[in-house]
N, CA and C atoms of all chains as a GROMACS GRO file, in nm:
protein
  606
    1MET      N    1  -1.759   1.562  -1.181
    1MET     CA    2  -1.636   1.644  -1.131
    1MET      C    3  -1.658   1.664  -0.972
    2ALA      N    4  -1.590   1.600  -0.885
    2ALA     CA    5  -1.594   1.632  -0.737
    2ALA      C    6  -1.564   1.761  -0.701
    3VAL      N    7  -1.635   1.814  -0.607
    3VAL     CA    8  -1.606   1.949  -0.548
    3VAL      C    9  -1.555   1.953  -0.404
    4LYS      N   10  -1.484   2.033  -0.352
    4LYS     CA   11  -1.444   2.039  -0.217
    4LYS      C   12  -1.561   2.056  -0.130
    5LEU      N   13  -1.549   1.984  -0.010
    5LEU     CA   14  -1.658   1.992   0.094
    5LEU      C   15  -1.670   2.150   0.128
    6ASN      N   16  -1.786   2.196   0.146
    6ASN     CA   17  -1.815   2.338   0.204
    6ASN      C   18  -1.828   2.323   0.338
    7GLU      N   19  -1.831   2.455   0.412
    7GLU     CA   20  -1.831   2.463   0.544
    7GLU      C   21  -1.917   2.384   0.614
    8GLU      N   22  -2.051   2.380   0.573
    8GLU     CA   23  -2.158   2.299   0.644
    8GLU      C   24  -2.127   2.152   0.626
    9GLU      N   25  -2.069   2.095   0.521
    9GLU     CA   26  -2.037   1.955   0.514
    9GLU      C   27  -1.921   1.919   0.608
   10ARG      N   28  -1.821   2.022   0.610
   10ARG     CA   29  -1.704   2.003   0.698
   10ARG      C   30  -1.755   1.992   0.848
   11GLU      N   31  -1.848   2.068   0.887
   11GLU     CA   32  -1.910   2.066   1.021
   11GLU      C   33  -1.988   1.932   1.041
   12SER      N   34  -2.060   1.902   0.949
   12SER     CA   35  -2.153   1.784   0.967
   12SER      C   36  -2.110   1.659   0.931
   13LYS      N   37  -2.014   1.647   0.848
   13LYS     CA   38  -1.957   1.520   0.782
   13LYS      C   39  -1.809   1.496   0.823
   14LEU      N   40  -1.728   1.588   0.803
   14LEU     CA   41  -1.581   1.584   0.838
   14LEU      C   42  -1.569   1.580   0.980
   15LYS      N   43  -1.620   1.674   1.051
   15LYS     CA   44  -1.577   1.678   1.210
   15LYS      C   45  -1.609   1.534   1.295
   16PRO      N   46  -1.725   1.486   1.254
   16PRO     CA   47  -1.742   1.345   1.336
   16PRO      C   48  -1.620   1.244   1.296
   17LEU      N   49  -1.573   1.245   1.173
   17LEU     CA   50  -1.480   1.172   1.130
   17LEU      C   51  -1.337   1.186   1.215
   18LEU      N   52  -1.331   1.321   1.238
   18LEU     CA   53  -1.203   1.360   1.316
   18LEU      C   54  -1.209   1.353   1.456
   19GLN      N   55  -1.326   1.390   1.512
   19GLN     CA   56  -1.352   1.390   1.653
   19GLN      C   57  -1.389   1.251   1.713
   20GLU      N   58  -1.458   1.171   1.643
   20GLU     CA   59  -1.506   1.046   1.690
   20GLU      C   60  -1.436   0.929   1.636
   21ALA      N   61  -1.410   0.927   1.508
   21ALA     CA   62  -1.366   0.811   1.426
   21ALA      C   63  -1.210   0.800   1.415
   22LYS      N   64  -1.146   0.900   1.489
   22LYS     CA   65  -0.992   0.886   1.490
   22LYS      C   66  -0.912   0.914   1.368
   23TRP      N   67  -0.999   0.963   1.263
   23TRP     CA   68  -0.910   1.012   1.136
   23TRP      C   69  -0.843   1.142   1.172
   24SER      N   70  -0.750   1.174   1.109
   24SER     CA   71  -0.666   1.302   1.134
   24SER      C   72  -0.638   1.359   1.005
   25MET      N   73  -0.626   1.497   1.003
   25MET     CA   74  -0.585   1.568   0.887
   25MET      C   75  -0.435   1.550   0.846
   26VAL      N   76  -0.405   1.545   0.726
   26VAL     CA   77  -0.272   1.529   0.700
   26VAL      C   78  -0.194   1.672   0.701
   27ASP      N   79  -0.078   1.670   0.737
   27ASP     CA   80  -0.005   1.804   0.754
   27ASP      C   81   0.012   1.862   0.613
   28GLY      N   82  -0.046   1.982   0.613
   28GLY     CA   83  -0.010   2.063   0.488
   28GLY      C   84  -0.102   2.011   0.364
   29ARG      N   85  -0.199   1.939   0.398
   29ARG     CA   86  -0.289   1.893   0.285
   29ARG      C   87  -0.442   1.886   0.330
   30ASP      N   88  -0.525   1.917   0.236
   30ASP     CA   89  -0.671   1.895   0.268
   30ASP      C   90  -0.696   1.743   0.242
   31ALA      N   91  -0.658   1.668   0.337
   31ALA     CA   92  -0.662   1.508   0.316
   31ALA      C   93  -0.675   1.455   0.460
   32ILE      N   94  -0.727   1.339   0.472
   32ILE     CA   95  -0.732   1.276   0.606
   32ILE      C   96  -0.682   1.135   0.600
   33LYS      N   97  -0.621   1.098   0.712
   33LYS     CA   98  -0.558   0.976   0.724
   33LYS      C   99  -0.595   0.897   0.845
   34LYS      N  100  -0.575   0.767   0.846
   34LYS     CA  101  -0.585   0.674   0.963
   34LYS      C  102  -0.511   0.552   0.944
   35THR      N  103  -0.472   0.492   1.050
   35THR     CA  104  -0.402   0.358   1.056
   35THR      C  105  -0.486   0.252   1.093
   36PHE      N  106  -0.504   0.156   1.021
   36PHE     CA  107  -0.575   0.033   1.070
   36PHE      C  108  -0.500  -0.077   1.095
   37THR      N  109  -0.520  -0.153   1.206
   37THR     CA  110  -0.439  -0.275   1.245
   37THR      C  111  -0.516  -0.384   1.241
   38PHE      N  112  -0.477  -0.495   1.184
   38PHE     CA  113  -0.555  -0.632   1.195
   38PHE      C  114  -0.479  -0.733   1.246
   39THR      N  115  -0.540  -0.845   1.260
   39THR     CA  116  -0.471  -0.968   1.328
   39THR      C  117  -0.341  -1.014   1.252
   40ASP      N  118  -0.349  -1.011   1.114
   40ASP     CA  119  -0.249  -1.056   1.044
   40ASP      C  120  -0.269  -1.018   0.887
   41PHE      N  121  -0.171  -1.064   0.797
   41PHE     CA  122  -0.182  -1.016   0.661
   41PHE      C  123  -0.317  -1.039   0.588
   42ASN      N  124  -0.356  -1.167   0.627
   42ASN     CA  125  -0.466  -1.231   0.561
   42ASN      C  126  -0.609  -1.130   0.589
   43GLN      N  127  -0.614  -1.096   0.722
   43GLN     CA  128  -0.721  -1.006   0.760
   43GLN      C  129  -0.711  -0.865   0.699
   44ALA      N  130  -0.574  -0.808   0.695
   44ALA     CA  131  -0.545  -0.684   0.633
   44ALA      C  132  -0.586  -0.680   0.495
   45TRP      N  133  -0.550  -0.787   0.423
   45TRP     CA  134  -0.553  -0.783   0.278
   45TRP      C  135  -0.698  -0.794   0.232
   46GLY      N  136  -0.762  -0.888   0.304
   46GLY     CA  137  -0.911  -0.901   0.285
   46GLY      C  138  -0.984  -0.776   0.297
   47TRP      N  139  -0.948  -0.706   0.395
   47TRP     CA  140  -1.012  -0.557   0.416
   47TRP      C  141  -0.975  -0.468   0.306
   48MET      N  142  -0.845  -0.466   0.259
   48MET     CA  143  -0.797  -0.385   0.155
   48MET      C  144  -0.881  -0.413   0.022
   49ASN      N  145  -0.902  -0.529  -0.001
   49ASN     CA  146  -0.970  -0.576  -0.123
   49ASN      C  147  -1.117  -0.516  -0.100
   50ARG      N  148  -1.173  -0.515   0.006
   50ARG     CA  149  -1.311  -0.463   0.017
   50ARG      C  150  -1.295  -0.311  -0.021
   51VAL      N  151  -1.211  -0.239   0.036
   51VAL     CA  152  -1.189  -0.094   0.008
   51VAL      C  153  -1.165  -0.086  -0.144
   52ALA      N  154  -1.067  -0.169  -0.197
   52ALA     CA  155  -1.046  -0.149  -0.333
   52ALA      C  156  -1.147  -0.156  -0.436
   53LEU      N  157  -1.230  -0.248  -0.399
   53LEU     CA  158  -1.350  -0.284  -0.475
   53LEU      C  159  -1.454  -0.167  -0.466
   54ALA      N  160  -1.480  -0.120  -0.334
   54ALA     CA  161  -1.562  -0.007  -0.324
   54ALA      C  162  -1.522   0.122  -0.392
   55GLY      N  163  -1.389   0.149  -0.387
   55GLY     CA  164  -1.327   0.258  -0.444
   55GLY      C  165  -1.330   0.257  -0.587
   56GLU      N  166  -1.320   0.146  -0.650
   56GLU     CA  167  -1.315   0.119  -0.802
   56GLU      C  168  -1.453   0.153  -0.844
   57LYS      N  169  -1.560   0.095  -0.773
   57LYS     CA  170  -1.693   0.125  -0.821
   57LYS      C  171  -1.724   0.265  -0.814
   58ILE      N  172  -1.680   0.355  -0.742
   58ILE     CA  173  -1.716   0.498  -0.770
   58ILE      C  174  -1.597   0.575  -0.822
   59ASP      N  175  -1.486   0.505  -0.872
   59ASP     CA  176  -1.377   0.558  -0.941
   59ASP      C  177  -1.310   0.664  -0.839
   60HIS      N  178  -1.289   0.614  -0.707
   60HIS     CA  179  -1.211   0.682  -0.615
   60HIS      C  180  -1.128   0.598  -0.534
   61HIS      N  181  -0.981   0.631  -0.544
   61HIS     CA  182  -0.889   0.541  -0.498
   61HIS      C  183  -0.808   0.589  -0.380
   62PRO      N  184  -0.762   0.511  -0.276
   62PRO     CA  185  -0.684   0.552  -0.171
   62PRO      C  186  -0.553   0.574  -0.204
   63GLU      N  187  -0.478   0.658  -0.117
   63GLU     CA  188  -0.334   0.646  -0.098
   63GLU      C  189  -0.307   0.557   0.017
   64TRP      N  190  -0.241   0.444   0.004
   64TRP     CA  191  -0.233   0.354   0.119
   64TRP      C  192  -0.102   0.283   0.131
   65PHE      N  193  -0.050   0.263   0.249
   65PHE     CA  194   0.074   0.189   0.270
   65PHE      C  195   0.041   0.065   0.361
   66ASN      N  196   0.086  -0.050   0.320
   66ASN     CA  197   0.068  -0.174   0.395
   66ASN      C  198   0.198  -0.242   0.421
   67VAL      N  199   0.205  -0.280   0.556
   67VAL     CA  200   0.307  -0.376   0.582
   67VAL      C  201   0.252  -0.468   0.672
   68TYR      N  202   0.258  -0.596   0.629
   68TYR     CA  203   0.183  -0.703   0.714
   68TYR      C  204   0.041  -0.680   0.766
   69ASN      N  205   0.024  -0.642   0.885
   69ASN     CA  206  -0.126  -0.649   0.940
   69ASN      C  207  -0.156  -0.492   0.955
   70ARG      N  208  -0.076  -0.403   0.911
   70ARG     CA  209  -0.105  -0.245   0.936
   70ARG      C  210  -0.123  -0.185   0.798
   71VAL      N  211  -0.231  -0.097   0.794
   71VAL     CA  212  -0.257  -0.037   0.660
   71VAL      C  213  -0.276   0.120   0.709
   72GLU      N  214  -0.190   0.196   0.644
   72GLU     CA  215  -0.210   0.354   0.658
   72GLU      C  216  -0.274   0.402   0.544
   73VAL      N  217  -0.404   0.462   0.569
   73VAL     CA  218  -0.489   0.506   0.446
   73VAL      C  219  -0.500   0.669   0.447
   74THR      N  220  -0.494   0.722   0.324
   74THR     CA  221  -0.512   0.863   0.317
   74THR      C  222  -0.616   0.872   0.205
   75TRP      N  223  -0.721   0.961   0.243
   75TRP     CA  224  -0.816   1.001   0.137
   75TRP      C  225  -0.801   1.148   0.108
   76SER      N  226  -0.800   1.179  -0.017
   76SER     CA  227  -0.813   1.310  -0.074
   76SER      C  228  -0.876   1.287  -0.215
   77THR      N  229  -0.926   1.408  -0.276
   77THR     CA  230  -0.966   1.400  -0.406
   77THR      C  231  -0.888   1.480  -0.493
   78HIS      N  232  -0.820   1.398  -0.601
   78HIS     CA  233  -0.745   1.473  -0.709
   78HIS      C  234  -0.788   1.573  -0.786
   79ASP      N  235  -0.925   1.542  -0.813
   79ASP     CA  236  -1.003   1.642  -0.903
   79ASP      C  237  -1.015   1.783  -0.856
   80CYS      N  238  -1.036   1.794  -0.715
   80CYS     CA  239  -1.056   1.919  -0.654
   80CYS      C  240  -0.951   1.959  -0.564
   81SER      N  241  -0.844   1.874  -0.564
   81SER     CA  242  -0.713   1.904  -0.480
   81SER      C  243  -0.762   1.924  -0.323
   82GLY      N  244  -0.847   1.839  -0.286
   82GLY     CA  245  -0.879   1.853  -0.153
   82GLY      C  246  -0.996   1.738  -0.111
   83LEU      N  247  -1.061   1.759   0.004
   83LEU     CA  248  -1.160   1.660   0.043
   83LEU      C  249  -1.293   1.681  -0.018
   84SER      N  250  -1.345   1.572  -0.054
   84SER     CA  251  -1.487   1.587  -0.135
   84SER      C  252  -1.568   1.480  -0.046
   85LEU      N  253  -1.701   1.478  -0.096
   85LEU     CA  254  -1.791   1.387  -0.034
   85LEU      C  255  -1.757   1.239  -0.064
   86LYS      N  256  -1.681   1.214  -0.168
   86LYS     CA  257  -1.616   1.087  -0.196
   86LYS      C  258  -1.521   1.032  -0.088
   87ASP      N  259  -1.448   1.130  -0.028
   87ASP     CA  260  -1.352   1.087   0.075
   87ASP      C  261  -1.431   1.046   0.216
   88ILE      N  262  -1.542   1.129   0.225
   88ILE     CA  263  -1.623   1.108   0.350
   88ILE      C  264  -1.683   0.963   0.335
   89LYS      N  265  -1.732   0.920   0.216
   89LYS     CA  266  -1.803   0.810   0.190
   89LYS      C  267  -1.695   0.694   0.199
   90MET      N  268  -1.582   0.719   0.155
   90MET     CA  269  -1.474   0.608   0.151
   90MET      C  270  -1.424   0.580   0.294
   91ALA      N  271  -1.404   0.697   0.364
   91ALA     CA  272  -1.357   0.688   0.492
   91ALA      C  273  -1.447   0.614   0.586
   92THR      N  274  -1.574   0.638   0.561
   92THR     CA  275  -1.690   0.574   0.651
   92THR      C  276  -1.696   0.433   0.604
   93PHE      N  277  -1.677   0.413   0.481
   93PHE     CA  278  -1.680   0.256   0.445
   93PHE      C  279  -1.553   0.177   0.505
   94CYS      N  280  -1.438   0.249   0.520
   94CYS     CA  281  -1.327   0.189   0.583
   94CYS      C  282  -1.364   0.165   0.725
   95ASP      N  283  -1.420   0.258   0.798
   95ASP     CA  284  -1.464   0.224   0.946
   95ASP      C  285  -1.568   0.113   0.952
   96ASN      N  286  -1.664   0.110   0.872
   96ASN     CA  287  -1.771   0.024   0.865
   96ASN      C  288  -1.729  -0.123   0.841
   97THR      N  289  -1.609  -0.147   0.771
   97THR     CA  290  -1.576  -0.276   0.727
   97THR      C  291  -1.457  -0.330   0.807
   98CYS      N  292  -1.410  -0.258   0.900
   98CYS     CA  293  -1.297  -0.296   0.980
   98CYS      C  294  -1.319  -0.347   1.106
   99LYS      N  295  -1.274  -0.446   1.174
   99LYS     CA  296  -1.302  -0.492   1.305
   99LYS      C  297  -1.225  -0.417   1.417
  100THR      N  298  -1.100  -0.385   1.369
  100THR     CA  299  -1.008  -0.318   1.465
  100THR      C  300  -0.966  -0.182   1.407
  101SER      N  301  -0.924  -0.089   1.487
  101SER     CA  302  -0.886   0.040   1.433
  101SER      C  303  -0.772   0.092   1.520
  102MET      N  304   1.382  -2.024   0.988
  102MET     CA  305   1.421  -1.886   1.021
  102MET      C  306   1.505  -1.834   0.898
  103ALA      N  307   1.468  -1.728   0.835
  103ALA     CA  308   1.550  -1.673   0.725
  103ALA      C  309   1.685  -1.627   0.759
  104VAL      N  310   1.774  -1.614   0.679
  104VAL     CA  311   1.925  -1.579   0.724
  104VAL      C  312   1.961  -1.467   0.611
  105LYS      N  313   2.029  -1.386   0.648
  105LYS     CA  314   2.075  -1.283   0.560
  105LYS      C  315   2.162  -1.336   0.440
  106LEU      N  316   2.156  -1.281   0.333
  106LEU     CA  317   2.226  -1.310   0.217
  106LEU      C  318   2.371  -1.316   0.245
  107ASN      N  319   2.446  -1.414   0.197
  107ASN     CA  320   2.585  -1.413   0.208
  107ASN      C  321   2.662  -1.333   0.089
  108GLU      N  322   2.785  -1.330   0.097
  108GLU     CA  323   2.854  -1.250  -0.011
  108GLU      C  324   2.839  -1.305  -0.142
  109GLU      N  325   2.842  -1.448  -0.147
  109GLU     CA  326   2.827  -1.510  -0.279
  109GLU      C  327   2.679  -1.484  -0.345
  110GLU      N  328   2.586  -1.498  -0.247
  110GLU     CA  329   2.459  -1.463  -0.290
  110GLU      C  330   2.421  -1.328  -0.325
  111ARG      N  331   2.486  -1.230  -0.280
  111ARG     CA  332   2.478  -1.092  -0.300
  111ARG      C  333   2.536  -1.082  -0.445
  112GLU      N  334   2.628  -1.133  -0.467
  112GLU     CA  335   2.705  -1.128  -0.614
  112GLU      C  336   2.611  -1.197  -0.720
  113SER      N  337   2.566  -1.312  -0.683
  113SER     CA  338   2.503  -1.379  -0.784
  113SER      C  339   2.353  -1.352  -0.797
  114LYS      N  340   2.282  -1.319  -0.690
  114LYS     CA  341   2.142  -1.292  -0.694
  114LYS      C  342   2.091  -1.164  -0.679
  115LEU      N  343   2.153  -1.079  -0.581
  115LEU     CA  344   2.121  -0.950  -0.566
  115LEU      C  345   2.164  -0.850  -0.679
  116LYS      N  346   2.294  -0.864  -0.704
  116LYS     CA  347   2.348  -0.770  -0.796
  116LYS      C  348   2.268  -0.768  -0.925
  117PRO      N  349   2.215  -0.877  -0.994
  117PRO     CA  350   2.147  -0.860  -1.118
  117PRO      C  351   2.011  -0.800  -1.098
  118LEU      N  352   1.952  -0.804  -0.988
  118LEU     CA  353   1.834  -0.729  -0.960
  118LEU      C  354   1.859  -0.575  -0.950
  119LEU      N  355   1.974  -0.537  -0.895
  119LEU     CA  356   2.016  -0.394  -0.888
  119LEU      C  357   2.065  -0.336  -1.019
  120GLN      N  358   2.136  -0.420  -1.084
  120GLN     CA  359   2.211  -0.374  -1.212
  120GLN      C  360   2.118  -0.383  -1.349
  121GLU      N  361   2.038  -0.486  -1.336
  121GLU     CA  362   1.956  -0.519  -1.470
  121GLU      C  363   1.810  -0.503  -1.438
  122ALA      N  364   1.758  -0.518  -1.318
  122ALA     CA  365   1.617  -0.520  -1.309
  122ALA      C  366   1.563  -0.390  -1.246
  123LYS      N  367   1.651  -0.281  -1.216
  123LYS     CA  368   1.614  -0.156  -1.174
  123LYS      C  369   1.566  -0.151  -1.026
  124TRP      N  370   1.595  -0.259  -0.954
  124TRP     CA  371   1.571  -0.249  -0.794
  124TRP      C  372   1.688  -0.153  -0.762
  125SER      N  373   1.667  -0.091  -0.644
  125SER     CA  374   1.765  -0.028  -0.588
  125SER      C  375   1.772  -0.034  -0.421
  126MET      N  376   1.884  -0.010  -0.355
  126MET     CA  377   1.878  -0.041  -0.216
  126MET      C  378   1.821   0.085  -0.152
  127VAL      N  379   1.746   0.054  -0.040
  127VAL     CA  380   1.685   0.168   0.056
  127VAL      C  381   1.796   0.227   0.123
  128ASP      N  382   1.793   0.355   0.139
  128ASP     CA  383   1.888   0.420   0.208
  128ASP      C  384   1.890   0.381   0.372
  129GLY      N  385   2.012   0.354   0.415
  129GLY     CA  386   2.024   0.316   0.569
  129GLY      C  387   1.957   0.178   0.592
  130ARG      N  388   1.917   0.090   0.500
  130ARG     CA  389   1.869  -0.025   0.531
  130ARG      C  390   1.913  -0.135   0.436
  131ASP      N  391   1.930  -0.262   0.481
  131ASP     CA  392   1.960  -0.371   0.394
  131ASP      C  393   1.820  -0.425   0.334
  132ALA      N  394   1.779  -0.350   0.249
  132ALA     CA  395   1.644  -0.374   0.183
  132ALA      C  396   1.651  -0.310   0.046
  133ILE      N  397   1.557  -0.355  -0.042
  133ILE     CA  398   1.546  -0.318  -0.182
  133ILE      C  399   1.415  -0.270  -0.212
  134LYS      N  400   1.401  -0.164  -0.312
  134LYS     CA  401   1.283  -0.105  -0.351
  134LYS      C  402   1.277  -0.089  -0.496
  135LYS      N  403   1.153  -0.076  -0.540
  135LYS     CA  404   1.128  -0.058  -0.686
  135LYS      C  405   0.985   0.019  -0.699
  136THR      N  406   0.960   0.094  -0.800
  136THR     CA  407   0.836   0.149  -0.833
  136THR      C  408   0.783   0.077  -0.959
  137PHE      N  409   0.650   0.031  -0.952
  137PHE     CA  410   0.596  -0.031  -1.061
  137PHE      C  411   0.467   0.066  -1.100
  138THR      N  412   0.457   0.084  -1.242
  138THR     CA  413   0.354   0.160  -1.283
  138THR      C  414   0.270   0.095  -1.380
  139PHE      N  415   0.134   0.100  -1.368
  139PHE     CA  416   0.052   0.015  -1.452
  139PHE      C  417  -0.054   0.117  -1.528
  140THR      N  418  -0.141   0.063  -1.602
  140THR     CA  419  -0.224   0.146  -1.684
  140THR      C  420  -0.329   0.212  -1.594
  141ASP      N  421  -0.378   0.150  -1.511
  141ASP     CA  422  -0.481   0.203  -1.415
  141ASP      C  423  -0.494   0.130  -1.284
  142PHE      N  424  -0.568   0.154  -1.197
  142PHE     CA  425  -0.582   0.079  -1.074
  142PHE      C  426  -0.614  -0.063  -1.084
  143ASN      N  427  -0.716  -0.098  -1.178
  143ASN     CA  428  -0.746  -0.230  -1.193
  143ASN      C  429  -0.622  -0.311  -1.209
  144GLN      N  430  -0.542  -0.262  -1.295
  144GLN     CA  431  -0.424  -0.341  -1.345
  144GLN      C  432  -0.324  -0.348  -1.219
  145ALA      N  433  -0.310  -0.232  -1.142
  145ALA     CA  434  -0.223  -0.235  -1.044
  145ALA      C  435  -0.271  -0.333  -0.929
  146TRP      N  436  -0.406  -0.326  -0.915
  146TRP     CA  437  -0.469  -0.403  -0.794
  146TRP      C  438  -0.459  -0.559  -0.830
  147GLY      N  439  -0.469  -0.579  -0.946
  147GLY     CA  440  -0.457  -0.719  -1.009
  147GLY      C  441  -0.326  -0.776  -0.973
  148TRP      N  442  -0.221  -0.700  -0.999
  148TRP     CA  443  -0.092  -0.749  -0.975
  148TRP      C  444  -0.070  -0.747  -0.834
  149MET      N  445  -0.100  -0.652  -0.757
  149MET     CA  446  -0.071  -0.657  -0.618
  149MET      C  447  -0.143  -0.770  -0.540
  150ASN      N  448  -0.253  -0.826  -0.594
  150ASN     CA  449  -0.324  -0.932  -0.547
  150ASN      C  450  -0.230  -1.067  -0.586
  151ARG      N  451  -0.163  -1.070  -0.704
  151ARG     CA  452  -0.090  -1.182  -0.742
  151ARG      C  453   0.030  -1.185  -0.632
  152VAL      N  454   0.099  -1.074  -0.611
  152VAL     CA  455   0.218  -1.056  -0.520
  152VAL      C  456   0.162  -1.091  -0.373
  153ALA      N  457   0.042  -1.058  -0.337
  153ALA     CA  458  -0.006  -1.079  -0.205
  153ALA      C  459  -0.006  -1.232  -0.182
  154LEU      N  460  -0.079  -1.302  -0.279
  154LEU     CA  461  -0.099  -1.445  -0.259
  154LEU      C  462   0.036  -1.522  -0.255
  155ALA      N  463   0.123  -1.470  -0.342
  155ALA     CA  464   0.262  -1.542  -0.344
  155ALA      C  465   0.335  -1.520  -0.213
  156GLY      N  466   0.319  -1.397  -0.167
  156GLY     CA  467   0.400  -1.362  -0.042
  156GLY      C  468   0.328  -1.441   0.063
  157GLU      N  469   0.201  -1.448   0.073
  157GLU     CA  470   0.125  -1.524   0.187
  157GLU      C  471   0.156  -1.670   0.185
  158LYS      N  472   0.189  -1.727   0.070
  158LYS     CA  473   0.216  -1.874   0.048
  158LYS      C  474   0.344  -1.893   0.125
  159ILE      N  475   0.430  -1.800   0.101
  159ILE     CA  476   0.581  -1.840   0.170
  159ILE      C  477   0.593  -1.755   0.305
  160ASP      N  478   0.485  -1.696   0.349
  160ASP     CA  479   0.476  -1.621   0.472
  160ASP      C  480   0.586  -1.508   0.463
  161HIS      N  481   0.580  -1.444   0.366
  161HIS     CA  482   0.678  -1.317   0.345
  161HIS      C  483   0.614  -1.217   0.279
  162HIS      N  484   0.592  -1.099   0.339
  162HIS     CA  485   0.505  -0.984   0.304
  162HIS      C  486   0.570  -0.878   0.261
  163PRO      N  487   0.527  -0.788   0.169
  163PRO     CA  488   0.609  -0.669   0.128
  163PRO      C  489   0.552  -0.537   0.228
  164GLU      N  490   0.649  -0.439   0.208
  164GLU     CA  491   0.614  -0.313   0.247
  164GLU      C  492   0.570  -0.240   0.108
  165TRP      N  493   0.462  -0.192   0.112
  165TRP     CA  494   0.413  -0.133  -0.018
  165TRP      C  495   0.309  -0.022   0.010
  166PHE      N  496   0.334   0.090  -0.088
  166PHE     CA  497   0.248   0.208  -0.103
  166PHE      C  498   0.196   0.199  -0.229
  167ASN      N  499   0.052   0.237  -0.234
  167ASN     CA  500  -0.012   0.244  -0.369
  167ASN      C  501  -0.089   0.358  -0.390
  168VAL      N  502  -0.080   0.420  -0.488
  168VAL     CA  503  -0.172   0.521  -0.523
  168VAL      C  504  -0.217   0.499  -0.655
  169TYR      N  505  -0.348   0.481  -0.696
  169TYR     CA  506  -0.395   0.460  -0.834
  169TYR      C  507  -0.325   0.350  -0.909
  170ASN      N  508  -0.241   0.393  -1.001
  170ASN     CA  509  -0.179   0.313  -1.090
  170ASN      C  510  -0.024   0.268  -1.049
  171ARG      N  511   0.019   0.337  -0.927
  171ARG     CA  512   0.155   0.320  -0.895
  171ARG      C  513   0.177   0.243  -0.764
  172VAL      N  514   0.281   0.150  -0.766
  172VAL     CA  515   0.297   0.073  -0.663
  172VAL      C  516   0.454   0.073  -0.620
  173GLU      N  517   0.480   0.134  -0.495
  173GLU     CA  518   0.616   0.131  -0.465
  173GLU      C  519   0.636   0.020  -0.350
  174VAL      N  520   0.729  -0.081  -0.401
  174VAL     CA  521   0.739  -0.205  -0.321
  174VAL      C  522   0.882  -0.198  -0.255
  175THR      N  523   0.891  -0.228  -0.128
  175THR     CA  524   1.011  -0.259  -0.051
  175THR      C  525   1.009  -0.411   0.007
  176TRP      N  526   1.129  -0.480  -0.034
  176TRP     CA  527   1.144  -0.606   0.017
  176TRP      C  528   1.247  -0.617   0.116
  177SER      N  529   1.233  -0.665   0.245
  177SER     CA  530   1.332  -0.684   0.340
  177SER      C  531   1.283  -0.799   0.437
  178THR      N  532   1.380  -0.870   0.509
  178THR     CA  533   1.328  -0.980   0.588
  178THR      C  534   1.326  -0.954   0.743
  179HIS      N  535   1.223  -0.930   0.814
  179HIS     CA  536   1.233  -0.895   0.943
  179HIS      C  537   1.300  -1.001   1.025
  180ASP      N  538   1.292  -1.122   1.000
  180ASP     CA  539   1.346  -1.229   1.096
  180ASP      C  540   1.506  -1.205   1.093
  181CYS      N  541   1.565  -1.160   0.998
  181CYS     CA  542   1.703  -1.150   0.995
  181CYS      C  543   1.757  -1.004   0.972
  182SER      N  544   1.653  -0.916   0.996
  182SER     CA  545   1.672  -0.771   0.973
  182SER      C  546   1.766  -0.737   0.849
  183GLY      N  547   1.732  -0.799   0.738
  183GLY     CA  548   1.807  -0.765   0.616
  183GLY      C  549   1.757  -0.844   0.500
  184LEU      N  550   1.825  -0.839   0.386
  184LEU     CA  551   1.792  -0.930   0.278
  184LEU      C  552   1.817  -1.073   0.276
  185SER      N  553   1.713  -1.151   0.263
  185SER     CA  554   1.732  -1.300   0.256
  185SER      C  555   1.683  -1.346   0.109
  186LEU      N  556   1.700  -1.474   0.095
  186LEU     CA  557   1.665  -1.537  -0.031
  186LEU      C  558   1.509  -1.524  -0.059
  187LYS      N  559   1.433  -1.499   0.047
  187LYS     CA  560   1.295  -1.475   0.019
  187LYS      C  561   1.267  -1.350  -0.051
  188ASP      N  562   1.360  -1.248  -0.017
  188ASP     CA  563   1.334  -1.116  -0.069
  188ASP      C  564   1.377  -1.126  -0.234
  189ILE      N  565   1.471  -1.213  -0.265
  189ILE     CA  566   1.515  -1.235  -0.402
  189ILE      C  567   1.394  -1.306  -0.464
  190LYS      N  568   1.348  -1.392  -0.412
  190LYS     CA  569   1.240  -1.477  -0.477
  190LYS      C  570   1.121  -1.386  -0.495
  191MET      N  571   1.086  -1.305  -0.418
  191MET     CA  572   0.965  -1.215  -0.431
  191MET      C  573   0.990  -1.096  -0.527
  192ALA      N  574   1.106  -1.059  -0.513
  192ALA     CA  575   1.134  -0.942  -0.618
  192ALA      C  576   1.141  -0.992  -0.758
  193THR      N  577   1.184  -1.119  -0.771
  193THR     CA  578   1.188  -1.170  -0.900
  193THR      C  579   1.052  -1.208  -0.954
  194PHE      N  580   0.971  -1.252  -0.852
  194PHE     CA  581   0.814  -1.264  -0.877
  194PHE      C  582   0.752  -1.143  -0.914
  195CYS      N  583   0.779  -1.028  -0.852
  195CYS     CA  584   0.718  -0.893  -0.896
  195CYS      C  585   0.753  -0.869  -1.021
  196ASP      N  586   0.882  -0.885  -1.086
  196ASP     CA  587   0.928  -0.850  -1.216
  196ASP      C  588   0.873  -0.948  -1.324
  197ASN      N  589   0.838  -1.063  -1.283
  197ASN     CA  590   0.791  -1.184  -1.383
  197ASN      C  591   0.655  -1.140  -1.402
  198THR      N  592   0.571  -1.080  -1.315
  198THR     CA  593   0.440  -1.076  -1.314
  198THR      C  594   0.383  -0.945  -1.357
  199CYS      N  595   0.474  -0.842  -1.372
  199CYS     CA  596   0.427  -0.720  -1.412
  199CYS      C  597   0.460  -0.692  -1.571
  200LYS      N  598   0.368  -0.624  -1.628
  200LYS     CA  599   0.392  -0.589  -1.766
  200LYS      C  600   0.476  -0.471  -1.789
  201THR      N  601   0.462  -0.370  -1.704
  201THR     CA  602   0.525  -0.250  -1.711
  201THR      C  603   0.612  -0.227  -1.577
  202SER      N  604   0.702  -0.150  -1.585
  202SER     CA  605   0.789  -0.116  -1.477
  202SER      C  606   0.852   0.010  -1.457
   0.00000   0.00000   0.00000
């Protein structure tokens, strides 16, 4: 069962995503979001597949909207109704596997 | 270049999607939407990949939102700012390739 990030984790792991990696908090939720833009649908879909496989592997799935080359991704953890270490892991995976942001 | 559905096409092709296949018009847009629900993410993502490949083949891409086993799909055609025969084709493909709706 995933648990919510504690204060130390928010400072050391969440803050860098918000301050350096352009993730932002979702209004009214303990969740983070970011929009990724690619060259075309081929590139966007290839990346989404990588994220889908990585998420499935740890049983953690995104909320995401896609139209053509744009993907809006939100991470939050249903189990604990907020951000957990799984969200940090997947957000970092998103950043590490995309070429553009 | 895709062109908007004419009156005859709306009657013969769009109407059945709205009246029988549970698609609905998007408020304020000449676009159709439908929510598909699957057993789990594996099933949802498998289906999304089939739709992605079919769309890419005819260079026509959905607007869609996914969270876990649920996929909300919208079809409209950017070129003509409204519904074209490509949307009818892809909506029908969506219906023909899903097990649940």
